[in-house]
TORKOL-4160 file (C-alpha; in steps of 0.2 Angstrom, whole numbers, padded with zeros to 4 digits, m for minus):
478
<pt num="1" X="0697" Y="0624" Z="0195"/>
<pt num="2" X="0706" Y="0631" Z="0210"/>
<pt num="3" X="0717" Y="0619" Z="0220"/>
<pt num="4" X="0709" Y="0623" Z="0237"/>
<pt num="5" X="0692" Y="0615" Z="0239"/>
<pt num="6" X="0696" Y="0602" Z="0226"/>
<pt num="7" X="0691" Y="0588" Z="0238"/>
<pt num="8" X="0674" Y="0596" Z="0241"/>
<pt num="9" X="0671" Y="0598" Z="0222"/>
<pt num="10" X="0676" Y="0579" Z="0220"/>
<pt num="11" X="0662" Y="0575" Z="0232"/>
<pt num="12" X="0650" Y="0586" Z="0221"/>
<pt num="13" X="0655" Y="0576" Z="0206"/>
<pt num="14" X="0651" Y="0560" Z="0215"/>
<pt num="15" X="0634" Y="0566" Z="0220"/>
<pt num="16" X="0631" Y="0572" Z="0202"/>
<pt num="17" X="0634" Y="0554" Z="0196"/>
<pt num="18" X="0623" Y="0546" Z="0210"/>
<pt num="19" X="0607" Y="0548" Z="0200"/>
<pt num="20" X="0597" Y="0560" Z="0190"/>
<pt num="21" X="0586" Y="0564" Z="0205"/>
<pt num="22" X="0600" Y="0571" Z="0215"/>
<pt num="23" X="0598" Y="0589" Z="0207"/>
<pt num="24" X="0591" Y="0598" Z="0223"/>
<pt num="25" X="0604" Y="0591" Z="0235"/>
<pt num="26" X="0618" Y="0595" Z="0222"/>
<pt num="27" X="0612" Y="0612" Z="0219"/>
<pt num="28" X="0613" Y="0616" Z="0238"/>
<pt num="29" X="0630" Y="0609" Z="0240"/>
<pt num="30" X="0636" Y="0618" Z="0224"/>
<pt num="31" X="0631" Y="0635" Z="0232"/>
<pt num="32" X="0642" Y="0631" Z="0247"/>
<pt num="33" X="0656" Y="0626" Z="0235"/>
<pt num="34" X="0654" Y="0642" Z="0226"/>
<pt num="35" X="0657" Y="0652" Z="0242"/>
<pt num="36" X="0671" Y="0641" Z="0248"/>
<pt num="37" X="0682" Y="0639" Z="0232"/>
<pt num="38" X="0691" Y="0654" Z="0225"/>
<pt num="39" X="0693" Y="0656" Z="0206"/>
<pt num="40" X="0709" Y="0655" Z="0197"/>
<pt num="41" X="0713" Y="0666" Z="0182"/>
<pt num="42" X="0703" Y="0659" Z="0168"/>
<pt num="43" X="0711" Y="0650" Z="0153"/>
<pt num="44" X="0719" Y="0664" Z="0143"/>
<pt num="45" X="0731" Y="0668" Z="0129"/>
<pt num="46" X="0749" Y="0663" Z="0133"/>
<pt num="47" X="0759" Y="0679" Z="0136"/>
<pt num="48" X="0775" Y="0672" Z="0127"/>
<pt num="49" X="0765" Y="0666" Z="0112"/>
<pt num="50" X="0747" Y="0671" Z="0110"/>
<pt num="51" X="0744" Y="0658" Z="0096"/>
<pt num="52" X="0742" Y="0646" Z="0111"/>
<pt num="53" X="0734" Y="0645" Z="0128"/>
<pt num="54" X="0739" Y="0646" Z="0146"/>
<pt num="55" X="0729" Y="0637" Z="0160"/>
<pt num="56" X="0733" Y="0636" Z="0178"/>
<pt num="57" X="0750" Y="0643" Z="0174"/>
<pt num="58" X="0755" Y="0630" Z="0160"/>
<pt num="59" X="0755" Y="0631" Z="0141"/>
<pt num="60" X="0742" Y="0621" Z="0133"/>
<pt num="61" X="0733" Y="0616" Z="0117"/>
<pt num="62" X="0715" Y="0609" Z="0117"/>
<pt num="63" X="0712" Y="0592" Z="0110"/>
<pt num="64" X="0696" Y="0582" Z="0112"/>
<pt num="65" X="0684" Y="0569" Z="0105"/>
<pt num="66" X="0668" Y="0575" Z="0112"/>
<pt num="67" X="0649" Y="0572" Z="0113"/>
<pt num="68" X="0637" Y="0582" Z="0101"/>
<pt num="69" X="0635" Y="0597" Z="0113"/>
<pt num="70" X="0620" Y="0592" Z="0123"/>
<pt num="71" X="0628" Y="0587" Z="0139"/>
<pt num="72" X="0619" Y="0601" Z="0149"/>
<pt num="73" X="0603" Y="0604" Z="0140"/>
<pt num="74" X="0599" Y="0585" Z="0139"/>
<pt num="75" X="0593" Y="0579" Z="0156"/>
<pt num="76" X="0595" Y="0561" Z="0151"/>
<pt num="77" X="0614" Y="0563" Z="0148"/>
<pt num="78" X="0625" Y="0559" Z="0164"/>
<pt num="79" X="0640" Y="0569" Z="0161"/>
<pt num="80" X="0651" Y="0562" Z="0174"/>
<pt num="81" X="0656" Y="0546" Z="0165"/>
<pt num="82" X="0657" Y="0556" Z="0149"/>
<pt num="83" X="0670" Y="0568" Z="0157"/>
<pt num="84" X="0679" Y="0553" Z="0166"/>
<pt num="85" X="0681" Y="0545" Z="0148"/>
<pt num="86" X="0689" Y="0561" Z="0141"/>
<pt num="87" X="0701" Y="0563" Z="0156"/>
<pt num="88" X="0706" Y="0544" Z="0155"/>
<pt num="89" X="0714" Y="0548" Z="0138"/>
<pt num="90" X="0721" Y="0565" Z="0143"/>
<pt num="91" X="0708" Y="0575" Z="0132"/>
<pt num="92" X="0705" Y="0592" Z="0139"/>
<pt num="93" X="0691" Y="0600" Z="0130"/>
<pt num="94" X="0672" Y="0599" Z="0128"/>
<pt num="95" X="0660" Y="0609" Z="0118"/>
<pt num="96" X="0642" Y="0612" Z="0124"/>
<pt num="97" X="0628" Y="0622" Z="0118"/>
<pt num="98" X="0618" Y="0633" Z="0130"/>
<pt num="99" X="0601" Y="0627" Z="0126"/>
<pt num="100" X="0595" Y="0642" Z="0116"/>
<pt num="101" X="0595" Y="0629" Z="0102"/>
<pt num="102" X="0591" Y="0611" Z="0101"/>
<pt num="103" X="0588" Y="0598" Z="0088"/>
<pt num="104" X="0574" Y="0585" Z="0085"/>
<pt num="105" X="0577" Y="0566" Z="0084"/>
<pt num="106" X="0583" Y="0562" Z="0067"/>
<pt num="107" X="0591" Y="0579" Z="0064"/>
<pt num="108" X="0606" Y="0577" Z="0052"/>
<pt num="109" X="0604" Y="0557" Z="0053"/>
<pt num="110" X="0612" Y="0557" Z="0070"/>
<pt num="111" X="0606" Y="0542" Z="0080"/>
<pt num="112" X="0603" Y="0545" Z="0099"/>
<pt num="113" X="0608" Y="0563" Z="0097"/>
<pt num="114" X="0613" Y="0571" Z="0113"/>
<pt num="115" X="0607" Y="0588" Z="0106"/>
<pt num="116" X="0590" Y="0581" Z="0103"/>
<pt num="117" X="0582" Y="0577" Z="0120"/>
<pt num="118" X="0567" Y="0566" Z="0120"/>
<pt num="119" X="0550" Y="0574" Z="0125"/>
<pt num="120" X="0550" Y="0581" Z="0142"/>
<pt num="121" X="0569" Y="0580" Z="0144"/>
<pt num="122" X="0575" Y="0596" Z="0137"/>
<pt num="123" X="0582" Y="0608" Z="0150"/>
<pt num="124" X="0579" Y="0626" Z="0145"/>
<pt num="125" X="0588" Y="0641" Z="0152"/>
<pt num="126" X="0571" Y="0649" Z="0154"/>
<pt num="127" X="0557" Y="0644" Z="0166"/>
<pt num="128" X="0543" Y="0634" Z="0158"/>
<pt num="129" X="0525" Y="0640" Z="0161"/>
<pt num="130" X="0513" Y="0627" Z="0155"/>
<pt num="131" X="0518" Y="0623" Z="0137"/>
<pt num="132" X="0527" Y="0640" Z="0134"/>
<pt num="133" X="0543" Y="0648" Z="0141"/>
<pt num="134" X="0545" Y="0665" Z="0150"/>
<pt num="135" X="0561" Y="0673" Z="0143"/>
<pt num="136" X="0561" Y="0686" Z="0157"/>
<pt num="137" X="0563" Y="0672" Z="0170"/>
<pt num="138" X="0579" Y="0661" Z="0171"/>
<pt num="139" X="0578" Y="0643" Z="0176"/>
<pt num="140" X="0588" Y="0639" Z="0192"/>
<pt num="141" X="0588" Y="0621" Z="0188"/>
<pt num="142" X="0597" Y="0625" Z="0171"/>
<pt num="143" X="0610" Y="0635" Z="0179"/>
<pt num="144" X="0613" Y="0623" Z="0193"/>
<pt num="145" X="0616" Y="0609" Z="0181"/>
<pt num="146" X="0627" Y="0620" Z="0170"/>
<pt num="147" X="0638" Y="0624" Z="0186"/>
<pt num="148" X="0639" Y="0606" Z="0191"/>
<pt num="149" X="0645" Y="0602" Z="0173"/>
<pt num="150" X="0658" Y="0615" Z="0174"/>
<pt num="151" X="0664" Y="0610" Z="0191"/>
<pt num="152" X="0665" Y="0592" Z="0186"/>
<pt num="153" X="0675" Y="0597" Z="0170"/>
<pt num="154" X="0687" Y="0608" Z="0180"/>
<pt num="155" X="0691" Y="0594" Z="0192"/>
<pt num="156" X="0696" Y="0584" Z="0177"/>
<pt num="157" X="0707" Y="0597" Z="0169"/>
<pt num="158" X="0694" Y="0599" Z="0155"/>
<pt num="159" X="0690" Y="0616" Z="0147"/>
<pt num="160" X="0672" Y="0620" Z="0142"/>
<pt num="161" X="0669" Y="0629" Z="0126"/>
<pt num="162" X="0651" Y="0636" Z="0130"/>
<pt num="163" X="0642" Y="0640" Z="0114"/>
<pt num="164" X="0629" Y="0654" Z="0117"/>
<pt num="165" X="0619" Y="0653" Z="0101"/>
<pt num="166" X="0617" Y="0642" Z="0085"/>
<pt num="167" X="0608" Y="0646" Z="0069"/>
<pt num="168" X="0592" Y="0638" Z="0065"/>
<pt num="169" X="0596" Y="0627" Z="0050"/>
<pt num="170" X="0578" Y="0623" Z="0046"/>
<pt num="171" X="0562" Y="0630" Z="0050"/>
<pt num="172" X="0558" Y="0614" Z="0060"/>
<pt num="173" X="0572" Y="0619" Z="0073"/>
<pt num="174" X="0565" Y="0637" Z="0075"/>
<pt num="175" X="0548" Y="0630" Z="0076"/>
<pt num="176" X="0552" Y="0621" Z="0093"/>
<pt num="177" X="0563" Y="0635" Z="0101"/>
<pt num="178" X="0558" Y="0645" Z="0116"/>
<pt num="179" X="0563" Y="0661" Z="0107"/>
<pt num="180" X="0550" Y="0658" Z="0094"/>
<pt num="181" X="0534" Y="0668" Z="0098"/>
<pt num="182" X="0524" Y="0652" Z="0097"/>
<pt num="183" X="0533" Y="0645" Z="0113"/>
<pt num="184" X="0535" Y="0660" Z="0124"/>
<pt num="185" X="0524" Y="0671" Z="0134"/>
<pt num="186" X="0533" Y="0687" Z="0130"/>
<pt num="187" X="0527" Y="0689" Z="0112"/>
<pt num="188" X="0544" Y="0691" Z="0105"/>
<pt num="189" X="0551" Y="0681" Z="0091"/>
<pt num="190" X="0538" Y="0684" Z="0078"/>
<pt num="191" X="0550" Y="0682" Z="0063"/>
<pt num="192" X="0557" Y="0669" Z="0051"/>
<pt num="193" X="0571" Y="0658" Z="0057"/>
<pt num="194" X="0583" Y="0668" Z="0046"/>
<pt num="195" X="0580" Y="0684" Z="0056"/>
<pt num="196" X="0582" Y="0677" Z="0074"/>
<pt num="197" X="0600" Y="0683" Z="0075"/>
<pt num="198" X="0599" Y="0700" Z="0067"/>
<pt num="199" X="0596" Y="0717" Z="0073"/>
<pt num="200" X="0579" Y="0718" Z="0065"/>
<pt num="201" X="0569" Y="0713" Z="0081"/>
<pt num="202" X="0575" Y="0724" Z="0096"/>
<pt num="203" X="0563" Y="0715" Z="0108"/>
<pt num="204" X="0570" Y="0698" Z="0104"/>
<pt num="205" X="0588" Y="0705" Z="0104"/>
<pt num="206" X="0585" Y="0712" Z="0121"/>
<pt num="207" X="0580" Y="0694" Z="0128"/>
<pt num="208" X="0596" Y="0687" Z="0120"/>
<pt num="209" X="0607" Y="0700" Z="0128"/>
<pt num="210" X="0599" Y="0697" Z="0144"/>
<pt num="211" X="0603" Y="0679" Z="0143"/>
<pt num="212" X="0621" Y="0683" Z="0139"/>
<pt num="213" X="0622" Y="0694" Z="0154"/>
<pt num="214" X="0615" Y="0681" Z="0165"/>
<pt num="215" X="0627" Y="0668" Z="0159"/>
<pt num="216" X="0642" Y="0679" Z="0161"/>
<pt num="217" X="0636" Y="0684" Z="0179"/>
<pt num="218" X="0634" Y="0666" Z="0184"/>
<pt num="219" X="0651" Y="0660" Z="0177"/>
<pt num="220" X="0661" Y="0675" Z="0184"/>
<pt num="221" X="0672" Y="0664" Z="0195"/>
<pt num="222" X="0674" Y="0649" Z="0183"/>
<pt num="223" X="0691" Y="0647" Z="0176"/>
<pt num="224" X="0689" Y="0633" Z="0164"/>
<pt num="225" X="0677" Y="0641" Z="0152"/>
<pt num="226" X="0677" Y="0652" Z="0137"/>
<pt num="227" X="0662" Y="0659" Z="0126"/>
<pt num="228" X="0659" Y="0656" Z="0108"/>
<pt num="229" X="0647" Y="0668" Z="0101"/>
<pt num="230" X="0638" Y="0657" Z="0089"/>
<pt num="231" X="0640" Y="0641" Z="0081"/>
<pt num="232" X="0641" Y="0641" Z="0062"/>
<pt num="233" X="0635" Y="0659" Z="0060"/>
<pt num="234" X="0638" Y="0658" Z="0041"/>
<pt num="235" X="0621" Y="0649" Z="0040"/>
<pt num="236" X="0603" Y="0654" Z="0044"/>
<pt num="237" X="0604" Y="0672" Z="0041"/>
<pt num="238" X="0616" Y="0677" Z="0056"/>
<pt num="239" X="0623" Y="0694" Z="0053"/>
<pt num="240" X="0640" Y="0701" Z="0058"/>
<pt num="241" X="0632" Y="0716" Z="0066"/>
<pt num="242" X="0623" Y="0704" Z="0078"/>
<pt num="243" X="0638" Y="0694" Z="0082"/>
<pt num="244" X="0647" Y="0710" Z="0086"/>
<pt num="245" X="0633" Y="0716" Z="0097"/>
<pt num="246" X="0634" Y="0699" Z="0107"/>
<pt num="247" X="0653" Y="0701" Z="0109"/>
<pt num="248" X="0650" Y="0719" Z="0115"/>
<pt num="249" X="0637" Y="0712" Z="0128"/>
<pt num="250" X="0650" Y="0700" Z="0135"/>
<pt num="251" X="0663" Y="0713" Z="0136"/>
<pt num="252" X="0652" Y="0725" Z="0145"/>
<pt num="253" X="0645" Y="0712" Z="0157"/>
<pt num="254" X="0663" Y="0708" Z="0162"/>
<pt num="255" X="0669" Y="0726" Z="0163"/>
<pt num="256" X="0671" Y="0726" Z="0182"/>
<pt num="257" X="0678" Y="0708" Z="0183"/>
<pt num="258" X="0696" Y="0706" Z="0189"/>
<pt num="259" X="0698" Y="0691" Z="0176"/>
<pt num="260" X="0690" Y="0691" Z="0159"/>
<pt num="261" X="0685" Y="0676" Z="0149"/>
<pt num="262" X="0691" Y="0673" Z="0131"/>
<pt num="263" X="0678" Y="0675" Z="0117"/>
<pt num="264" X="0678" Y="0664" Z="0102"/>
<pt num="265" X="0670" Y="0667" Z="0085"/>
<pt num="266" X="0666" Y="0653" Z="0072"/>
<pt num="267" X="0673" Y="0660" Z="0055"/>
<pt num="268" X="0669" Y="0647" Z="0042"/>
<pt num="269" X="0669" Y="0629" Z="0036"/>
<pt num="270" X="0685" Y="0625" Z="0028"/>
<pt num="271" X="0696" Y="0640" Z="0025"/>
<pt num="272" X="0695" Y="0659" Z="0024"/>
<pt num="273" X="0706" Y="0674" Z="0028"/>
<pt num="274" X="0699" Y="0684" Z="0042"/>
<pt num="275" X="0700" Y="0702" Z="0035"/>
<pt num="276" X="0692" Y="0713" Z="0049"/>
<pt num="277" X="0693" Y="0704" Z="0066"/>
<pt num="278" X="0683" Y="0710" Z="0080"/>
<pt num="279" X="0696" Y="0716" Z="0093"/>
<pt num="280" X="0685" Y="0707" Z="0107"/>
<pt num="281" X="0688" Y="0690" Z="0099"/>
<pt num="282" X="0703" Y="0680" Z="0105"/>
<pt num="283" X="0699" Y="0663" Z="0097"/>
<pt num="284" X="0695" Y="0660" Z="0079"/>
<pt num="285" X="0686" Y="0644" Z="0075"/>
<pt num="286" X="0684" Y="0634" Z="0059"/>
<pt num="287" X="0675" Y="0618" Z="0055"/>
<pt num="288" X="0681" Y="0604" Z="0044"/>
<pt num="289" X="0697" Y="0613" Z="0042"/>
<pt num="290" X="0706" Y="0599" Z="0032"/>
<pt num="291" X="0719" Y="0602" Z="0024"/>
<pt num="292" X="0723" Y="0615" Z="0037"/>
<pt num="293" X="0726" Y="0629" Z="0025"/>
<pt num="294" X="0716" Y="0642" Z="0035"/>
<pt num="295" X="0730" Y="0641" Z="0049"/>
<pt num="296" X="0743" Y="0649" Z="0037"/>
<pt num="297" X="0731" Y="0661" Z="0030"/>
<pt num="298" X="0727" Y="0668" Z="0048"/>
<pt num="299" X="0744" Y="0666" Z="0056"/>
<pt num="300" X="0745" Y="0685" Z="0056"/>
<pt num="301" X="0730" Y="0686" Z="0068"/>
<pt num="302" X="0742" Y="0681" Z="0082"/>
<pt num="303" X="0728" Y="0672" Z="0091"/>
<pt num="304" X="0723" Y="0654" Z="0094"/>
<pt num="305" X="0715" Y="0645" Z="0079"/>
<pt num="306" X="0703" Y="0631" Z="0081"/>
<pt num="307" X="0696" Y="0617" Z="0071"/>
<pt num="308" X="0682" Y="0614" Z="0083"/>
<pt num="309" X="0670" Y="0603" Z="0073"/>
<pt num="310" X="0674" Y="0588" Z="0062"/>
<pt num="311" X="0663" Y="0576" Z="0052"/>
<pt num="312" X="0654" Y="0572" Z="0036"/>
<pt num="313" X="0669" Y="0561" Z="0031"/>
<pt num="314" X="0660" Y="0545" Z="0036"/>
<pt num="315" X="0664" Y="0535" Z="0052"/>
<pt num="316" X="0682" Y="0529" Z="0050"/>
<pt num="317" X="0695" Y="0535" Z="0062"/>
<pt num="318" X="0710" Y="0538" Z="0051"/>
<pt num="319" X="0703" Y="0554" Z="0042"/>
<pt num="320" X="0699" Y="0562" Z="0059"/>
<pt num="321" X="0716" Y="0557" Z="0067"/>
<pt num="322" X="0725" Y="0565" Z="0052"/>
<pt num="323" X="0714" Y="0581" Z="0053"/>
<pt num="324" X="0719" Y="0583" Z="0071"/>
<pt num="325" X="0738" Y="0580" Z="0069"/>
<pt num="326" X="0739" Y="0591" Z="0053"/>
<pt num="327" X="0729" Y="0605" Z="0061"/>
<pt num="328" X="0740" Y="0607" Z="0076"/>
<pt num="329" X="0756" Y="0604" Z="0067"/>
<pt num="330" X="0752" Y="0618" Z="0055"/>
<pt num="331" X="0751" Y="0629" Z="0070"/>
<pt num="332" X="0733" Y="0627" Z="0076"/>
<pt num="333" X="0729" Y="0627" Z="0095"/>
<pt num="334" X="0712" Y="0618" Z="0096"/>
<pt num="335" X="0706" Y="0602" Z="0089"/>
<pt num="336" X="0688" Y="0596" Z="0094"/>
<pt num="337" X="0683" Y="0580" Z="0085"/>
<pt num="338" X="0664" Y="0577" Z="0085"/>
<pt num="339" X="0662" Y="0559" Z="0093"/>
<pt num="340" X="0645" Y="0551" Z="0090"/>
<pt num="341" X="0649" Y="0536" Z="0101"/>
<pt num="342" X="0643" Y="0546" Z="0116"/>
<pt num="343" X="0624" Y="0545" Z="0118"/>
<pt num="344" X="0612" Y="0547" Z="0133"/>
<pt num="345" X="0612" Y="0528" Z="0136"/>
<pt num="346" X="0631" Y="0527" Z="0132"/>
<pt num="347" X="0639" Y="0541" Z="0141"/>
<pt num="348" X="0656" Y="0532" Z="0142"/>
<pt num="349" X="0657" Y="0532" Z="0123"/>
<pt num="350" X="0653" Y="0514" Z="0119"/>
<pt num="351" X="0639" Y="0516" Z="0106"/>
<pt num="352" X="0643" Y="0509" Z="0089"/>
<pt num="353" X="0644" Y="0522" Z="0076"/>
<pt num="354" X="0636" Y="0517" Z="0059"/>
<pt num="355" X="0632" Y="0525" Z="0043"/>
<pt num="356" X="0622" Y="0536" Z="0039"/>
<pt num="357" X="0629" Y="0545" Z="0055"/>
<pt num="358" X="0639" Y="0560" Z="0047"/>
<pt num="359" X="0655" Y="0557" Z="0057"/>
<pt num="360" X="0664" Y="0545" Z="0068"/>
<pt num="361" X="0671" Y="0543" Z="0085"/>
<pt num="362" X="0674" Y="0529" Z="0098"/>
<pt num="363" X="0687" Y="0522" Z="0110"/>
<pt num="364" X="0701" Y="0519" Z="0097"/>
<pt num="365" X="0700" Y="0537" Z="0090"/>
<pt num="366" X="0700" Y="0544" Z="0108"/>
<pt num="367" X="0716" Y="0535" Z="0112"/>
<pt num="368" X="0724" Y="0541" Z="0097"/>
<pt num="369" X="0720" Y="0559" Z="0100"/>
<pt num="370" X="0726" Y="0557" Z="0117"/>
<pt num="371" X="0743" Y="0552" Z="0109"/>
<pt num="372" X="0742" Y="0568" Z="0099"/>
<pt num="373" X="0739" Y="0578" Z="0115"/>
<pt num="374" X="0754" Y="0570" Z="0125"/>
<pt num="375" X="0765" Y="0573" Z="0110"/>
<pt num="376" X="0762" Y="0591" Z="0112"/>
<pt num="377" X="0764" Y="0591" Z="0131"/>
<pt num="378" X="0781" Y="0584" Z="0128"/>
<pt num="379" X="0786" Y="0599" Z="0117"/>
<pt num="380" X="0790" Y="0617" Z="0122"/>
<pt num="381" X="0778" Y="0621" Z="0108"/>
<pt num="382" X="0776" Y="0639" Z="0114"/>
<pt num="383" X="0793" Y="0643" Z="0107"/>
<pt num="384" X="0790" Y="0634" Z="0090"/>
<pt num="385" X="0782" Y="0639" Z="0074"/>
<pt num="386" X="0777" Y="0630" Z="0058"/>
<pt num="387" X="0791" Y="0629" Z="0046"/>
<pt num="388" X="0791" Y="0616" Z="0032"/>
<pt num="389" X="0807" Y="0624" Z="0025"/>
<pt num="390" X="0818" Y="0613" Z="0036"/>
<pt num="391" X="0812" Y="0598" Z="0026"/>
<pt num="392" X="0824" Y="0597" Z="0012"/>
<pt num="393" X="0817" Y="0581" Z="0004"/>
<pt num="394" X="0814" Y="0563" Z="0006"/>
<pt num="395" X="0795" Y="0565" Z="0008"/>
<pt num="396" X="0786" Y="0550" Z="0000"/>
<pt num="397" X="0776" Y="0552" Z="m0016"/>
<pt num="398" X="0758" Y="0557" Z="m0012"/>
<pt num="399" X="0763" Y="0561" Z="0006"/>
<pt num="400" X="0760" Y="0577" Z="0016"/>
<pt num="401" X="0772" Y="0584" Z="0029"/>
<pt num="402" X="0770" Y="0597" Z="0043"/>
<pt num="403" X="0784" Y="0603" Z="0054"/>
<pt num="404" X="0784" Y="0614" Z="0070"/>
<pt num="405" X="0801" Y="0621" Z="0073"/>
<pt num="406" X="0812" Y="0630" Z="0086"/>
<pt num="407" X="0828" Y="0630" Z="0075"/>
<pt num="408" X="0843" Y="0622" Z="0083"/>
<pt num="409" X="0833" Y="0616" Z="0098"/>
<pt num="410" X="0818" Y="0606" Z="0094"/>
<pt num="411" X="0809" Y="0600" Z="0079"/>
<pt num="412" X="0792" Y="0591" Z="0077"/>
<pt num="413" X="0787" Y="0583" Z="0060"/>
<pt num="414" X="0771" Y="0574" Z="0055"/>
<pt num="415" X="0771" Y="0563" Z="0040"/>
<pt num="416" X="0754" Y="0557" Z="0032"/>
<pt num="417" X="0756" Y="0542" Z="0021"/>
<pt num="418" X="0771" Y="0529" Z="0021"/>
<pt num="419" X="0776" Y="0516" Z="0021"/>
<pt num="420" X="0794" Y="0523" Z="0024"/>
<pt num="421" X="0803" Y="0539" Z="0023"/>
<pt num="422" X="0821" Y="0545" Z="0022"/>
<pt num="423" X="0818" Y="0564" Z="0027"/>
<pt num="424" X="0832" Y="0576" Z="0024"/>
<pt num="425" X="0831" Y="0589" Z="0038"/>
<pt num="426" X="0841" Y="0605" Z="0039"/>
<pt num="427" X="0849" Y="0604" Z="0057"/>
<pt num="428" X="0862" Y="0616" Z="0063"/>
<pt num="429" X="0878" Y="0608" Z="0071"/>
<pt num="430" X="0875" Y="0600" Z="0087"/>
<pt num="431" X="0869" Y="0584" Z="0096"/>
<pt num="432" X="0851" Y="0578" Z="0095"/>
<pt num="433" X="0840" Y="0564" Z="0100"/>
<pt num="434" X="0827" Y="0559" Z="0087"/>
<pt num="435" X="0812" Y="0548" Z="0091"/>
<pt num="436" X="0799" Y="0541" Z="0078"/>
<pt num="437" X="0782" Y="0540" Z="0087"/>
<pt num="438" X="0769" Y="0528" Z="0082"/>
<pt num="439" X="0753" Y="0539" Z="0081"/>
<pt num="440" X="0742" Y="0523" Z="0083"/>
<pt num="441" X="0750" Y="0517" Z="0099"/>
<pt num="442" X="0760" Y="0531" Z="0106"/>
<pt num="443" X="0776" Y="0520" Z="0107"/>
<pt num="444" X="0793" Y="0526" Z="0101"/>
<pt num="445" X="0796" Y="0515" Z="0086"/>
<pt num="446" X="0814" Y="0521" Z="0083"/>
<pt num="447" X="0827" Y="0531" Z="0092"/>
<pt num="448" X="0843" Y="0539" Z="0085"/>
<pt num="449" X="0856" Y="0549" Z="0092"/>
<pt num="450" X="0863" Y="0562" Z="0080"/>
<pt num="451" X="0880" Y="0572" Z="0080"/>
<pt num="452" X="0877" Y="0585" Z="0066"/>
<pt num="453" X="0892" Y="0594" Z="0060"/>
<pt num="454" X="0883" Y="0606" Z="0049"/>
<pt num="455" X="0882" Y="0608" Z="0030"/>
<pt num="456" X="0872" Y="0596" Z="0021"/>
<pt num="457" X="0854" Y="0591" Z="0027"/>
<pt num="458" X="0854" Y="0576" Z="0039"/>
<pt num="459" X="0844" Y="0561" Z="0033"/>
<pt num="460" X="0833" Y="0552" Z="0045"/>
<pt num="461" X="0826" Y="0535" Z="0040"/>
<pt num="462" X="0809" Y="0531" Z="0047"/>
<pt num="463" X="0804" Y="0514" Z="0053"/>
<pt num="464" X="0790" Y="0505" Z="0042"/>
<pt num="465" X="0773" Y="0513" Z="0046"/>
<pt num="466" X="0755" Y="0512" Z="0041"/>
<pt num="467" X="0746" Y="0528" Z="0037"/>
<pt num="468" X="0755" Y="0541" Z="0047"/>
<pt num="469" X="0770" Y="0544" Z="0059"/>
<pt num="470" X="0777" Y="0558" Z="0070"/>
<pt num="471" X="0795" Y="0563" Z="0073"/>
<pt num="472" X="0802" Y="0572" Z="0087"/>
<pt num="473" X="0820" Y="0579" Z="0087"/>
<pt num="474" X="0827" Y="0587" Z="0103"/>
<pt num="475" X="0844" Y="0595" Z="0105"/>
<pt num="476" X="0854" Y="0586" Z="0119"/>
<pt num="477" X="0864" Y="0596" Z="0132"/>
<pt num="478" X="0882" Y="0592" Z="0132"/>
């Protein structure tokens, strides 16, 4: 958030963590903070390389291991210790669902699912009237909590991907939703779950657009947020025309704003080439994008590419650490691991993650992803591009390698699988410092000064390593 007023916002965060009954007091203080703290320009595309972001004047990639998207809509989740835990490891992103969708206990075999509040603890964007919701009346308590969350995240340098909608994967999830005619007083949403996000029902669409306009207006002056149209719209009958309509609603709502927020679109699980991008969309997200083939397929979009959900590869750390390193080293800009160690009773991420939970998470993985983030922070990555052609040989059998390069100046290489390598790298004549970085500890495992005269590729022998290792080569000034 803006630098001025930061102390007051810190005080707000303390109040937020003081207890779950402090909402009214915090809402009052928040309204005063909104008046006293000026907004910075929101996170945007980097002007020198729009494959990456700029935030508060600095280039950035977004890396996290975050909770399962219920931080705002679940009243039982104390988000302050959660955000503190992300900050402690240098992680700078969290993904949260708006509350237009929620799950039920047991959904997808997730234990203590933050996205599945227990009875009476769901916080809806709409006012509850008896046992139903009024979609024409927005819930002040929801928007107060949302702003509290955003301010607390901003104080910790954390960007929020705010997901407006999510498909109803099963009828049971539509059956509990306020947009279903069973649960609202407005008589809208009399349709199957596969038609909720189409243009077939103008009355329901009007309520959805009104919600989007309300969100955009409320978050006008927030600099650490961008909007994702819909999570996994390739399920549940979501149409492209409906997505385009929501994107247009955001654009129209922000038309008079001095600063506009980025819009993200979730494209596919795995990989696909985007053939007809919506010009309003700036971030193209994929899930389970390992190996990161979709990055090369969509390099021509000249926009940030995200791998903003992982999972379904069991609970171990290695697979998700490798996914993060490979995606960013292939030229991606966002890696968001889904971390099931965060629950409403373990907001600091101390819950044990067991099968059959579909993914992983935990302290060790968060530390390792923090190492990935710091590795990028130490590079001038805005001037680099993926280029494996500089690797002339020496890759161990069965290993994969990814290189980011600014030729003659800086090289970053990630090697998955060892136990040793003797990489032959094409370096122009000059003096360089090479450092092999342990992806588990962050320590520099080996350093070598190189004086390259040109001609044959330079051989760099790695230290012994388990599983994976990174290499950084920087040209030295004479």
